[in-house]
C-alpha positions, 0 to 999 in steps of 0.5 A: 444202260437206258438208251431211249432218253438220248436215243428218242430224243435224237430221233423225235427231235430230228422228225420235227425240224423244218426246212433249213434257211440260208445263213452265213457260217463265217464271222457275221454269221448268226452262229456266234463264236467266242474268244481269239481264233486259236490254230488248230489240227489233230497233232494239237488235240493229241497234244491236249489229250497226252497233258490232260492225261498227267493231270487228275480227272475232272468230272464235268456232269451235272454242272447245269442249272437244276431246272435243266435237270428237272426237264419232263420228258415232254418238255424236253422234246419240245426244245428245238433248234432253230434251223435259220442258226445251222452251221454252214447253212448259206454256203455250198458246203455238203453239210449242216450242223445243228445243236442239242440242248442240254437238259434232263438226263444230258447233263455234262456240257459239250464245247463245240468249236468251228475250224476254218482254215486252220483255226478254231473259235468256240460256238458260243450258246445262246438261247436264240438258238432254240425255240423255247416258247413251249417250255418253262425256263428262266432264260435269265440263267442260260448264259453264252458259257452253258455250252450243249449236249452235242451236236446232229449232222445234215446232208444236202441230199435231204436237209430236213432230216439228220444223218449222224448225231453225237449225244450223251457221253461218247454215243455217235450213230448214224443212218443207211440209206433209210434214213432210219436210226438204230444202234449206236457206237462208242468211243471207247467202252472201259470194264463193259461186264467186268466181274471186278469193276463197275463200267465206265462210260467216257465222255467227249467233251469238246468237239471241233467241226470242219468241212474239207475244202477239196471233198465232200467231207465233215471233219469232227474232232474230238476230246475224249476224257474219263477217270482212266484215259483221255483220248483224240479222236478224228473222224472224216464222214461222208454220204453215199448212196448206202448210207454213212461212212466214217473214217476214225483215228483214236489215240488213247493215253491211259491214266491207269492199267486198263484191263478190259477196254473196248476199241471201236465199240457198239452197242444194240438191242435184241429183245426177241426174234425167231430163234428167241421168244422168251420175252413172248408177251408183245404182239409183234413176232421180233423186236431188235435193232441187230440180229447177229454178230458178223466177224472175218477173222485174221485168217480169213474165216467168217463166223455168224453169231445170232444174238440172244436176249439171254437168261443171265448176263453173257460174256463171249470172246472170240479171239482171233489176230488182226481181225478183218471186219466185224459188225453188229448187222440187222440182215432180216429187212422184211417188214413182215417178219416185224409188223412194226409200223411205228419205229420200223425195225426193218429198216434199221441200219448195220454197223461194220467196222473195218480196222486199219493197219494191224491190231495185233492179238485180241478178241472180239467181245460180245456182251448180251445182257437180259432185257425186258423191254425195247428201251434197254440196250442190252447187247455190245460188241468190240475189240478188246487187245490182249495186252492191258493198256498201259499208263503213260503210253500212246495207243493208236487206232484207225477203223473205218465204220460204215452204217449200211443196211447189210455190211460192204463186205460180205462172205463169198460163202453163203450166209445164215439168213434165219436160225429158228429153235424148238422142241426136239424128237420125231413127230409121231414118236413118243419123246423118250427123253429131252432135246432142243431142235436147231434148224439154220437156213443158208442162202447164196453162195456155190449151192447146188440147188436141184434136188437131184444133184449129185454134189453131197452137202454135209452139216459139220456141227460140234458141241462143247457138251451134250449130244448131237443127233437127227442131223440133216442138211438139204436144199430149200427152194423157198429160200434158194439155199439149204437148211440144216437141222440137228437136235441137242441132248443135254448131258445132265441137269446143268443149266450151264451154256453150251456152245455149238458150232455149225457150217456146211461142206462139199464132198471134198470138205471144202466150206460152202457156208459161214460158220454159224456160232451158238450158245444155248442154255437148257432149262432146269431139269423140272422144266424140261417138260417133254411136250413144252419147248421150254427155254430157247 
């Protein structure tokens, strides 16, 4: 999916905001509400979602004036929310909310409600909420029933910059302590990378915004709609020194059987990195929002799968029962590794999913899509339950989503901090056949770092095909850890992917590291130049 049409807009608009002035978020507020107040709570929302699931799906996209659809990128960027219309801005509440205008690629009207003391009233669209002076628009076509494209949240720690936004389909995202946006989350993924069906993108069509009376929490309720299902969502959002935390409850009511569903989906970008330089025209050494998938399985094993920009679409499923956690992670926060002083990939947050309750049997799936530029979100990960979702049933899921620089939960063993690949063989000796060299660095954990330590460390390596040779595991003082190295000789002329598994253990067989997983496509036979690295 092209992501920058909505992700860049959220960032660029947020960067241009002025300090928010006082404003009352009650009935005499400049935030205008419409209609009678209605009782509201999550149980009511679930009832609405269940009722709608029994009705034909209605597509709300595109129902806006043509002039908004035809806005140029620059014109859409020029539309700015007026800070003095922010929701809750003259109270002592720790959060404020500002709305996104419809236009360009955001053509699905979203209805937003204010909840106060268990009652909800819709917030009416008003052109006066937005600075439209630099945009050529006929304001007479912008009625109070127009609606919004989404909203952003601000926190008292920094009123000028937003900390979370909900914009486009069921996409949402938040910042870590760096105040930098990066990857996104979604309410639900359906048929991602399915060989049989086109991917379906459910939409949040209504939001209810509320602040807790007794805690520094903003509560967001959302109605999800798509041809395959409806859903009721509840977000409890908090801000702490590490970033943003969301406690999420989701209730789904399928309209039909859904064979490939993605619960708690994350979407990111990986163009090139230390292990993958297939796209090598850019001057920057690394370009990615996330560099790996981290997973703690139901039995407690920690897995690390470095991301790649593959030669063709890849779909991997890591089976487990009731996972303890998973996420798309940006472990590398060293500016020197990116050299990007414009969008600062070294500041990108990680997103960590911690399931609540028993999610049962299923898999954490990883989809990697070939990409040629950094405006393309080509990485998706989510929980895929083993059994298809059935129509007429209710499905409950709860999880905590942490937007931190690094996940709040880390392996007790050493973590992989770098993966590098290149041409195999022994320096100074003639290469008789093609092989691929892998160098994997681990840091932390129970490592003996002295060269003369009596503790022996062994690299345990498995490959689904081919021959593993020239293996080693030795201390690396520069990273206060260990480096494992090996060569992999592909078995034939096939370019089919080879799955590799590696961890380090001591002489007693105890694991000292998390488990490193990788998938490598050997280059075609005619490209296996013994003096050229070939396809990484």
